[in-house]
LUMSERO-431571 format. One line per field, with one value per atom (N, C-alpha, C, CB): residue in three letters; chain; atom name; x, y, z. Coordinates in pm, whole numbers, padded with zeros to 5 digits. Glycine has a CB too. Example, Ala and Ser with C-alpha at 12.3 -4.5 7.8 and 13.67 -1.06 7.14 Angstrom:
# LUMSERO-431571
mise <- c(ALA/ALA/ALA/ALA/SER/SER/SER/SER)
mivo <- c(A/A/A/A/A/A/A/A)
firo <- c(N/CA/C/CB/N/CA/C/CB)
X <- c(01319/01230/01320/01131/01285/01367/01290/01408)
Y <- c(-00569/-00450/-00330/-00447/-00225/-00106/00003/-00060)
Z <- c(00780/00780/00780/00905/00708/00714/00787/00572)
END
This chain:
# LUMSERO-431571
mise <- c(MET/MET/MET/MET/PRO/PRO/PRO/PRO/THR/THR/THR/THR/LYS/LYS/LYS/LYS/LEU/LEU/LEU/LEU/PRO/PRO/PRO/PRO/LEU/LEU/LEU/LEU/ASP/ASP/ASP/ASP/THR/THR/THR/THR/ASN/ASN/ASN/ASN/ASP/ASP/ASP/ASP/ASN/ASN/ASN/ASN/PRO/PRO/PRO/PRO/ILE/ILE/ILE/ILE/PRO/PRO/PRO/PRO/ALA/ALA/ALA/ALA/MET/MET/MET/MET/ARG/ARG/ARG/ARG/LEU/LEU/LEU/LEU/LYS/LYS/LYS/LYS/ASN/ASN/ASN/ASN/GLY/GLY/GLY/GLY/GLY/GLY/GLY/GLY/ALA/ALA/ALA/ALA/HIS/HIS/HIS/HIS/THR/THR/THR/THR/ILE/ILE/ILE/ILE/ALA/ALA/ALA/ALA/SER/SER/SER/SER/SER/SER/SER/SER/VAL/VAL/VAL/VAL/ALA/ALA/ALA/ALA/SER/SER/SER/SER/ALA/ALA/ALA/ALA/ARG/ARG/ARG/ARG/ASN/ASN/ASN/ASN/THR/THR/THR/THR/THR/THR/THR/THR/ALA/ALA/ALA/ALA/PHE/PHE/PHE/PHE/SER/SER/SER/SER/PRO/PRO/PRO/PRO/GLN/GLN/GLN/GLN/THR/THR/THR/THR/ASN/ASN/ASN/ASN/ILE/ILE/ILE/ILE/ILE/ILE/ILE/ILE/SER/SER/SER/SER/LEU/LEU/LEU/LEU/TYR/TYR/TYR/TYR/ALA/ALA/ALA/ALA/THR/THR/THR/THR/GLN/GLN/GLN/GLN/ASN/ASN/ASN/ASN/ILE/ILE/ILE/ILE/PHE/PHE/PHE/PHE/VAL/VAL/VAL/VAL/LYS/LYS/LYS/LYS/PHE/PHE/PHE/PHE/GLY/GLY/GLY/GLY/ASP/ASP/ASP/ASP/SER/SER/SER/SER/ALA/ALA/ALA/ALA/VAL/VAL/VAL/VAL/SER/SER/SER/SER/ALA/ALA/ALA/ALA/ALA/ALA/ALA/ALA/THR/THR/THR/THR/THR/THR/THR/THR/ASP/ASP/ASP/ASP/HIS/HIS/HIS/HIS/PHE/PHE/PHE/PHE/PHE/PHE/PHE/PHE/PRO/PRO/PRO/PRO/ALA/ALA/ALA/ALA/GLY/GLY/GLY/GLY/THR/THR/THR/THR/TYR/TYR/TYR/TYR/TYR/TYR/TYR/TYR/ASP/ASP/ASP/ASP/ILE/ILE/ILE/ILE/SER/SER/SER/SER/ILE/ILE/ILE/ILE/GLY/GLY/GLY/GLY/ASP/ASP/ASP/ASP/GLU/GLU/GLU/GLU/SER/SER/SER/SER/THR/THR/THR/THR/GLY/GLY/GLY/GLY/HIS/HIS/HIS/HIS/TYR/TYR/TYR/TYR/THR/THR/THR/THR/HIS/HIS/HIS/HIS/VAL/VAL/VAL/VAL/ALA/ALA/ALA/ALA/VAL/VAL/VAL/VAL/LEU/LEU/LEU/LEU/ARG/ARG/ARG/ARG/GLU/GLU/GLU/GLU/SER/SER/SER/SER/ALA/ALA/ALA/ALA/ASP/ASP/ASP/ASP/GLY/GLY/GLY/GLY/THR/THR/THR/THR/VAL/VAL/VAL/VAL/TYR/TYR/TYR/TYR/ILE/ILE/ILE/ILE/SER/SER/SER/SER/GLU/GLU/GLU/GLU/LYS/LYS/LYS/LYS/GLU/GLU/GLU/GLU)
mivo <- c(A/A/A/A/A/A/A/A/A/A/A/A/A/A/A/A/A/A/A/A/A/A/A/A/A/A/A/A/A/A/A/A/A/A/A/A/A/A/A/A/A/A/A/A/A/A/A/A/A/A/A/A/A/A/A/A/A/A/A/A/A/A/A/A/A/A/A/A/A/A/A/A/A/A/A/A/A/A/A/A/A/A/A/A/A/A/A/A/A/A/A/A/A/A/A/A/A/A/A/A/A/A/A/A/A/A/A/A/A/A/A/A/A/A/A/A/A/A/A/A/A/A/A/A/A/A/A/A/A/A/A/A/A/A/A/A/A/A/A/A/A/A/A/A/A/A/A/A/A/A/A/A/A/A/A/A/A/A/A/A/A/A/A/A/A/A/A/A/A/A/A/A/A/A/A/A/A/A/A/A/A/A/A/A/A/A/A/A/A/A/A/A/A/A/A/A/A/A/A/A/A/A/A/A/A/A/A/A/A/A/A/A/A/A/A/A/A/A/A/A/A/A/A/A/A/A/A/A/A/A/A/A/A/A/A/A/A/A/A/A/A/A/A/A/A/A/A/A/A/A/A/A/A/A/A/A/A/A/A/A/A/A/A/A/A/A/A/A/A/A/A/A/A/A/A/A/A/A/A/A/A/A/A/A/A/A/A/A/A/A/A/A/A/A/A/A/A/A/A/A/A/A/A/A/A/A/A/A/A/A/A/A/A/A/A/A/A/A/A/A/A/A/A/A/A/A/A/A/A/A/A/A/A/A/A/A/A/A/A/A/A/A/A/A/A/A/A/A/A/A/A/A/A/A/A/A/A/A/A/A/A/A/A/A/A/A/A/A/A/A/A/A/A/A/A/A/A/A/A/A/A/A/A/A/A/A/A/A/A/A/A/A/A/A/A/A/A/A/A/A/A/A/A/A/A/A/A/A/A/A/A/A/A/A/A/A/A/A/A/A/A/A/A/A/A/A/A/A/A/A/A/A/A/A/A/A/A/A/A/A/A/A/A/A)
firo <- c(N/CA/C/CB/N/CA/C/CB/N/CA/C/CB/N/CA/C/CB/N/CA/C/CB/N/CA/C/CB/N/CA/C/CB/N/CA/C/CB/N/CA/C/CB/N/CA/C/CB/N/CA/C/CB/N/CA/C/CB/N/CA/C/CB/N/CA/C/CB/N/CA/C/CB/N/CA/C/CB/N/CA/C/CB/N/CA/C/CB/N/CA/C/CB/N/CA/C/CB/N/CA/C/CB/N/CA/C/CB/N/CA/C/CB/N/CA/C/CB/N/CA/C/CB/N/CA/C/CB/N/CA/C/CB/N/CA/C/CB/N/CA/C/CB/N/CA/C/CB/N/CA/C/CB/N/CA/C/CB/N/CA/C/CB/N/CA/C/CB/N/CA/C/CB/N/CA/C/CB/N/CA/C/CB/N/CA/C/CB/N/CA/C/CB/N/CA/C/CB/N/CA/C/CB/N/CA/C/CB/N/CA/C/CB/N/CA/C/CB/N/CA/C/CB/N/CA/C/CB/N/CA/C/CB/N/CA/C/CB/N/CA/C/CB/N/CA/C/CB/N/CA/C/CB/N/CA/C/CB/N/CA/C/CB/N/CA/C/CB/N/CA/C/CB/N/CA/C/CB/N/CA/C/CB/N/CA/C/CB/N/CA/C/CB/N/CA/C/CB/N/CA/C/CB/N/CA/C/CB/N/CA/C/CB/N/CA/C/CB/N/CA/C/CB/N/CA/C/CB/N/CA/C/CB/N/CA/C/CB/N/CA/C/CB/N/CA/C/CB/N/CA/C/CB/N/CA/C/CB/N/CA/C/CB/N/CA/C/CB/N/CA/C/CB/N/CA/C/CB/N/CA/C/CB/N/CA/C/CB/N/CA/C/CB/N/CA/C/CB/N/CA/C/CB/N/CA/C/CB/N/CA/C/CB/N/CA/C/CB/N/CA/C/CB/N/CA/C/CB/N/CA/C/CB/N/CA/C/CB/N/CA/C/CB/N/CA/C/CB/N/CA/C/CB/N/CA/C/CB/N/CA/C/CB/N/CA/C/CB/N/CA/C/CB/N/CA/C/CB/N/CA/C/CB/N/CA/C/CB/N/CA/C/CB/N/CA/C/CB/N/CA/C/CB/N/CA/C/CB/N/CA/C/CB/N/CA/C/CB/N/CA/C/CB/N/CA/C/CB/N/CA/C/CB/N/CA/C/CB/N/CA/C/CB/N/CA/C/CB/N/CA/C/CB)
X <- c(-15417/-15362/-15246/-15410/-15137/-14997/-14981/-14892/-14885/-14851/-14722/-14893/-14677/-14564/-14545/-14556/-14633/-14641/-14559/-14821/-14478/-14487/-14551/-14450/-14566/-14663/-14622/-14685/-14764/-14758/-14751/-14894/-14742/-14744/-14867/-14698/-14975/-15123/-15107/-15269/-15004/-14977/-15074/-14996/-15123/-15196/-15093/-15302/-15119/-15028/-15054/-15041/-14896/-14904/-14861/-14841/-14963/-14944/-14836/-15053/-14704/-14580/-14499/-14514/-14549/-14494/-14416/-14654/-14309/-14251/-14311/-14163/-14275/-14332/-14238/-14312/-14306/-14195/-14175/-14211/-14032/-13956/-14031/-13782/-14070/-14148/-14281/-14095/-14331/-14457/-14568/-14414/-14535/-14656/-14745/-14578/-14871/-14957/-15050/-15024/-15099/-15198/-15336/-15094/-15421/-15528/-15624/-15595/-15666/-15767/-15904/-15755/-15990/-16139/-16194/-16186/-16278/-16387/-16527/-16343/-16582/-16706/-16685/-16764/-16604/-16565/-16483/-16497/-16523/-16404/-16275/-16427/-16161/-16008/-15932/-15950/-15863/-15770/-15636/-15769/-15556/-15381/-15357/-15282/-15251/-15197/-15122/-15137/-15000/-14911/-14982/-14774/-14941/-15012/-14914/-15028/-15014/-14922/-14838/-15019/-14728/-14628/-14665/-14474/-14654/-14709/-14648/-14626/-14535/-14488/-14603/-14309/-14619/-14718/-14843/-14771/-14824/-14978/-15078/-14956/-15006/-15074/-15077/-15005/-15180/-15148/-15219/-15207/-15145/-15246/-15335/-15161/-15426/-15512/-15554/-15627/-15575/-15581/-15651/-15450/-15782/-15855/-15882/-15977/-15878/-15878/-16035/-15787/-16142/-16270/-16350/-16306/-16473/-16515/-16519/-16636/-16499/-16511/-16561/-16398/-16578/-16624/-16495/-16744/-16478/-16361/-16387/-16256/-16320/-16352/-16181/-16472/-16150/-16008/-16062/-15873/-15968/-15945/-15831/-16016/-15848/-15734/-15723/-15727/-15687/-15647/-15782/-15557/-15880/-16005/-16103/-16055/-16082/-16142/-16237/-16065/-16351/-16395/-16498/-16468/-16491/-16581/-16683/-16525/-16811/-16953/-17010/-17029/-17112/-17158/-17211/-17232/-17205/-17265/-17138/-17332/-17015/-16921/-16869/-16819/-16799/-16759/-16744/-16638/-16758/-16741/-16623/-16855/-16521/-16437/-16458/-16313/-16440/-16456/-16317/-16530/-16364/-16208/-16154/-16207/-16006/-15959/-15904/-16081/-15914/-15918/-15794/-16062/-15692/-15573/-15590/-15423/-15605/-15649/-15540/-15823/-15499/-15421/-15557/-15301/-15501/-15586/-15524/-15623/-15533/-15509/-15553/-15552/-15439/-15452/-15480/-15297/-15433/-15434/-15312/-15498/-15281/-15145/-15173/-15067/-15043/-15061/-15146/-14935/-15183/-15289/-15448/-15272/-15462/-15606/-15642/-15649/-15536/-15563/-15501/-15724/-15444/-15388/-15432/-15257/-15491/-15554/-15419/-15663/-15445/-15329/-15386/-15314/-15506/-15551/-15648/-15580/-15679/-15822/-15843/-15792/-15977/-16053/-16144/-16170/-16123/-16194/-16300/-16120/-16370/-16509/-16533/-16668/-16559/-16592/-16741/-16550/-16751/-16898/-16978/-16915/-16926/-16964/-16907/-17020/-16732/-16647/-16497/-16663/-16454/-16328/-16238/-16274/-16135/-16032/-15915/-16107/-15832/-15729/-15695/-15647/-15681/-15639/-15462/-15708/-15440/-15301/-15305/-15222/-15210/-15176/-15050/-15190/-15015/-14892/-14874/-14865/-14777/-14769/-14669/-14698/-14701/-14620/-14565/-14703/-14431/-14371/-14300/-14216)
Y <- c(04612/04493/04494/04417/04393/04405/04329/04322/04403/04346/04326/04433/04246/04231/04328/04086/04389/04449/04598/04464/04666/04804/04888/04848/05004/05085/05211/05101/05291/05423/05544/05438/05668/05745/05782/05835/05726/05705/05563/05708/05489/05376/05289/05386/05298/05186/05060/05232/04943/04857/04868/04713/04861/04841/04721/04929/04645/04525/04466/04483/04485/04453/04347/04533/04221/04130/04031/04030/03983/03906/03781/03892/03710/03569/03477/03545/03372/03283/03175/03225/03145/03083/02934/03091/02855/02721/02741/02640/02818/02878/02892/03059/02826/02856/02708/02916/02730/02643/02653/02631/02567/02568/02470/02476/02507/02414/02429/02412/02318/02299/02316/02146/02391/02442/02348/02611/02271/02210/02188/02088/02085/02038/01980/01935/01948/01889/01983/01754/01951/02061/01996/02074/02054/02046/02112/02062/02085/02168/02162/02114/02240/02236/02088/02385/02038/01901/01913/01824/02037/02068/02164/02124/02145/02229/02346/02156/02481/02599/02588/02760/02671/02627/02695/02669/02655/02698/02860/02576/02905/03051/03146/03061/03090/03169/03234/03077/03362/03420/03473/03562/03491/03570/03494/03707/03476/03397/03519/03231/03492/03556/03468/03612/03488/03405/03496/03345/03392/03432/03332/03459/03380/03292/03313/03294/03230/03228/03219/03105/03159/03167/03181/03064/03194/03232/03093/03312/03122/03017/03054/02967/02936/02909/02881/02773/02955/02894/02842/02989/02763/02750/02735/02589/02795/02734/02664/02871/02580/02459/02391/02370/02242/02161/02090/02076/01975/01865/01822/01720/01818/01759/01856/01694/02003/02083/02082/02153/02108/02072/02195/01910/02272/02365/02356/02457/02412/02411/02536/02385/02549/02625/02744/02563/02725/02794/02912/02668/02831/02891/03036/02789/03111/03231/03247/03258/03315/03360/03451/03419/03401/03483/03458/03478/03606/03628/03628/03769/03562/03561/03684/03487/03658/03792/03885/03865/03854/03930/03847/03950/03971/03926/03987/03983/03880/03939/03870/03894/03922/03878/03853/03997/03751/03663/03633/03540/03686/03625/03497/03697/03369/03215/03212/03120/03334/03309/03310/03193/03272/03256/03173/03421/03152/03069/03126/03037/03275/03308/03278/03443/03283/03262/03170/03341/03045/02930/02968/02895/02852/02865/02759/02861/02795/02742/02685/02851/02532/02459/02482/02266/02474/02444/02511/02339/02519/02609/02498/02796/02478/02415/02532/02290/02489/02545/02476/02570/02534/02462/02593/02439/02562/02622/02668/02565/02813/02838/02805/02951/02803/02746/02706/02799/02732/02671/02654/02719/02528/02505/02587/02385/02601/02725/02668/02861/02769/02761/02853/02766/02813/02874/02903/02800/03012/03022/03095/03091/03014/03044/03088/02936/03206/03248/03254/03366/03171/03202/03340/03058/03407/03534/03545/03661/03593/03607/03787/03450)
Z <- c(-03388/-03387/-03412/-03453/-03351/-03402/-03566/-03279/-03620/-03771/-03799/-03880/-03879/-03942/-04082/-03968/-04115/-04246/-04199/-04309/-04299/-04264/-04254/-04297/-04182/-04158/-04237/-04010/-04305/-04366/-04247/-04464/-04278/-04182/-04092/-04231/-04114/-04041/-03977/-04158/-03950/-03880/-03957/-03721/-04110/-04142/-04193/-04254/-04201/-04258/-04408/-04201/-04478/-04612/-04640/-04683/-04754/-04760/-04850/-04782/-04802/-04860/-04841/-04842/-04887/-04779/-04941/-04640/-04935/-04997/-05047/-04935/-05135/-05196/-05112/-05384/-05030/-04999/-05095/-04870/-05088/-05187/-05172/-05158/-05262/-05239/-05209/-05129/-05192/-05110/-05247/-05017/-05363/-05472/-05497/-05639/-05482/-05523/-05653/-05425/-05671/-05822/-05781/-05986/-05782/-05794/-05901/-05682/-05947/-06067/-06001/-06145/-06031/-05998/-06087/-06029/-06032/-06108/-06050/-06146/-06098/-06049/-05908/-06145/-05859/-05726/-05674/-05728/-05537/-05447/-05470/-05256/-05464/-05440/-05365/-05530/-05305/-05204/-05253/-05053/-05181/-05195/-05127/-05089/-05208/-05163/-05080/-05246/-05066/-04953/-04869/-04998/-04744/-04636/-04646/-04473/-04598/-04610/-04457/-04637/-04492/-04384/-04247/-04428/-04145/-03986/-03979/-03832/-04055/-04047/-04147/-04112/-04239/-04319/-04243/-04425/-04243/-04197/-04321/-04090/-04441/-04538/-04674/-04550/-04782/-04857/-04991/-04816/-05100/-05233/-05302/-05357/-05357/-05428/-05534/-05346/-05649/-05779/-05864/-05826/-05912/-05975/-06146/-05895/-06238/-06376/-06403/-06439/-06314/-06313/-06179/-06378/-06157/-06057/-05979/-06078/-05857/-05735/-05626/-05691/-05541/-05371/-05339/-05319/-05207/-05131/-05000/-05113/-04929/-04776/-04730/-04732/-04619/-04561/-04421/-04527/-04409/-04319/-04302/-04347/-04237/-04245/-04362/-04143/-04355/-04472/-04528/-04413/-04451/-04478/-04527/-04362/-04553/-04590/-04720/-04585/-04747/-04884/-04910/-04895/-05023/-05048/-05143/-05070/-05092/-05128/-05194/-05009/-05286/-05333/-05235/-05403/-05100/-05002/-04923/-04897/-04962/-04901/-04972/-04889/-04935/-04990/-05151/-04927/-05227/-05352/-05380/-05386/-05480/-05556/-05669/-05535/-05703/-05853/-05930/-05878/-06050/-06133/-06170/-06271/-06169/-06219/-06101/-06294/-05969/-05875/-05809/-05804/-05791/-05699/-05546/-05767/-05449/-05298/-05216/-05237/-05100/-04980/-04901/-04908/-04816/-04733/-04616/-04796/-04496/-04371/-04336/-04285/-04312/-04289/-04123/-04341/-04039/-03897/-03876/-03845/-03737/-03678/-03527/-03658/-03457/-03343/-03237/-03288/-03228/-03141/-03172/-03124/-03318/-03368/-03430/-03435/-03435/-03517/-03655/-03525/-03726/-03830/-03961/-03788/-04060/-04151/-04251/-04211/-04264/-04346/-04513/-04294/-04541/-04660/-04719/-04661/-04842/-04913/-05015/-05003/-04965/-05095/-05193/-05031/-05326/-05429/-05476/-05524/-05562/-05618/-05737/-05470/-05858/-05933/-05931/-06021/-05986/-06020/-06134/-06017/-06247/-06376/-06474/-06424/-06477/-06542/-06510/-06641/-06556/-06482/-06513/-06496/-06422/-06397/-06310/-06311/-06296/-06228/-06108/-06312/-05985/-05886/-05849/-05795/-05806/-05793/-05666/-05914/-05582/-05442/-05431/-05356/-05328/-05326/-05188/-05400/-05092/-04944/-04951/-04844/-04824/-04817/-04683/-04849/-04689/-04538/-04553/-04501)
END
């Protein structure tokens, strides 16, 4: 599969992308689903996610909503996630829902 990431000596992608200027998002996770208010750039294929409390996440468009049946994401984990591209479809938003305690979700677009 083609990648924009640099490759190591075994041709494995190295996750070394820079943070996109203007691509920082913050979402408060609480008892109601919340999503980023500004859509991810169409040129962004990778985001990094970090949550201060356990959350559930769901990716989609400007109407996406997270539920307790969606993907669990543990607190204190910094993780890079593909949000797609022109050939696979591109997510513009992420919705978050707390597991048991309110927190903050930090999202960084990468290029």
